[in-house]
C-alpha positions in Angstrom: -0.1 0.0 0.0 1.4 3.3 -1.0 2.5 5.6 2.0 0.1 8.5 0.8 -2.8 6.0 1.2 -1.5 4.0 4.2 -0.8 6.9 6.6 -4.1 8.6 6.4 -5.9 5.1 6.4 -4.1 4.1 9.6 -4.7 7.5 11.2 -8.4 7.6 10.4 -9.0 4.1 11.5 -7.0 4.7 14.7 -9.0 7.8 15.6 -12.2 6.0 14.8 -11.3 3.1 17.0 -10.2 5.4 19.7 -13.6 7.2 19.5 -15.6 4.1 19.6 -13.4 2.8 22.5 -14.2 6.0 24.4 -17.9 5.4 24.0 -18.3 1.7 24.6 -14.9 0.7 26.0 -11.9 -1.0 24.4 -13.3 -4.7 24.9 -16.7 -3.9 23.4 -15.0 -2.0 20.5 -13.0 -5.1 19.7 -16.1 -7.2 19.8 -18.0 -4.7 17.6 -14.9 -4.7 15.2 -15.2 -8.5 14.9 -18.9 -8.6 14.6 -19.0 -5.9 11.8 -16.3 -7.8 10.2 -18.1 -11.2 10.1 -21.6 -9.7 9.7 -20.5 -7.6 6.7 -18.9 -10.6 5.0 -22.1 -12.7 5.7 -24.2 -9.8 4.3 -22.0 -9.5 1.2 -22.3 -13.2 0.5 -26.2 -13.1 1.1 -26.3 -10.1 -1.3 -24.5 -11.9 -4.0 -26.7 -15.1 -3.7 -29.8 -12.7 -4.0 -28.5 -10.9 -7.0 -27.6 -14.3 -8.7 -31.1 -15.7 -8.0 -32.8 -12.6 -9.2 -30.6 -12.7 -12.4 -31.5 -16.3 -12.9 -35.2 -16.0 -12.6 -35.6 -12.7 -14.4 -36.0 -12.6 -18.1 -34.6 -9.2 -18.7 -31.4 -8.7 -17.0 -29.1 -5.7 -17.6 -25.6 -7.3 -17.9 -23.9 -3.9 -17.2 -26.0 -3.4 -14.0 -25.4 -7.0 -12.9 -21.7 -6.7 -13.3 -21.6 -3.3 -11.5 -23.5 -4.9 -8.7 -21.1 -7.8 -8.3 -18.2 -5.4 -8.5 -19.5 -3.1 -6.0 -20.3 -6.1 -3.7 -16.8 -7.3 -4.1 -15.3 -3.9 -3.3 -17.6 -3.7 -0.3 -16.5 -7.1 0.9 -12.9 -6.2 0.6 -13.7 -2.8 2.6 -15.5 -4.8 5.3 -12.6 -7.2 5.5 -10.0 -4.4 6.1 -9.7 -3.8 9.8 -11.4 -0.6 10.9 -14.8 1.1 11.5 -14.6 3.5 8.8 -13.8 1.0 6.0 -16.4 -1.3 7.5 -19.1 1.5 7.1 -17.9 2.4 3.7 -18.0 -1.3 2.7 -21.5 -1.7 4.0 -22.5 1.3 1.9 -21.3 -0.8 -1.1 -23.1 -3.9 0.1 -26.6 -2.5 1.0 -28.8 -2.4 -2.0 -30.2 1.2 -1.9 -26.9 2.8 -1.3 -25.2 0.5 -3.8 -27.7 1.7 -6.4 -26.7 5.4 -5.7 -23.1 4.6 -5.8 -23.4 2.6 -9.2 -25.3 5.5 -10.7 -22.5 8.0 -9.6 -19.7 5.7 -10.8 -21.3 4.9 -14.2 -21.7 8.6 -14.9 -18.1 9.2 -14.1 -17.0 6.1 -16.1 -19.1 7.2 -19.1 -17.5 10.6 -19.2 -14.0 9.1 -18.8 -14.7 6.7 -21.7 -16.0 9.4 -24.0 -13.0 11.6 -23.2 -10.6 8.6 -23.8 -12.2 8.1 -27.2 -12.0 11.7 -28.1 -8.4 11.8 -27.0 -7.5 8.6 -29.0 -9.3 10.2 -32.2 -7.4 13.4 -31.7 -4.0 11.6 -31.3 -4.7 9.3 -34.3 -5.9 12.3 -36.5 -2.6 14.1 -35.7 -0.5 11.5 -37.5 -2.7 11.2 -40.5 -1.8 12.7 -43.9 -3.7 15.9 -44.2 -5.6 16.3 -47.3 -6.2 19.5 -49.1 -9.1 19.8 -51.4 -7.9 22.8 -53.1 -10.1 25.8 -54.1 -13.0 26.0 -56.3 -12.0 29.3 -57.6 -9.5 30.2 -60.3 -7.4 33.1 -58.7 -6.8 34.6 -62.4 -10.6 35.1 -63.0 -12.6 37.8 -61.6 -15.1 37.1 -58.8 -18.8 37.6 -59.6 -20.6 39.5 -57.0 -24.0 38.6 -55.7 -25.6 41.6 -57.3 -24.3 40.7 -60.7 -25.8 37.1 -60.3 -29.2 38.7 -59.1 -29.3 41.1 -62.0 -28.6 38.3 -64.5 -31.3 36.1 -63.1 -33.9 38.6 -63.2 -33.1 39.1 -67.0 -32.5 35.6 -67.9 -33.6 34.5 -71.3 -33.7 31.1 -73.0 -31.3 32.2 -75.7 -28.6 32.7 -73.0 -28.4 28.8 -72.8 -27.9 28.0 -76.4 
């Protein structure tokens, strides 16, 4: 784990454990830590089975939503498995169905924007190395330019003999 993530993680979790132990005592804080760990993992397994059952019996299943749910459940299970109250609460937010739907929506929107930007950047980079085509000009620089007024006057006085 990089230090830029590890140091704040340990500091936040230590402060959270200290706060909980001040409220309920050190022994009960350790019991609560183990109960949230095992309870969160059991809840994650239950939710994975429930989503699998719903996907099995439902005719129209959105594969993207199903993959997103499983991914968020796996991330939630990992966060619950990490020691600490803060990561456990964050993991439970990924595991519980209503909050998981909110997180999935936010992450899907961010992912969509990133994919669109990636495609655009790729197109711009590929276009940079292409041979640039010049289609030339439709005007002969040696001939005079016909003004709009001349065309307007000619079109008002047009005769069939002009086209012979």
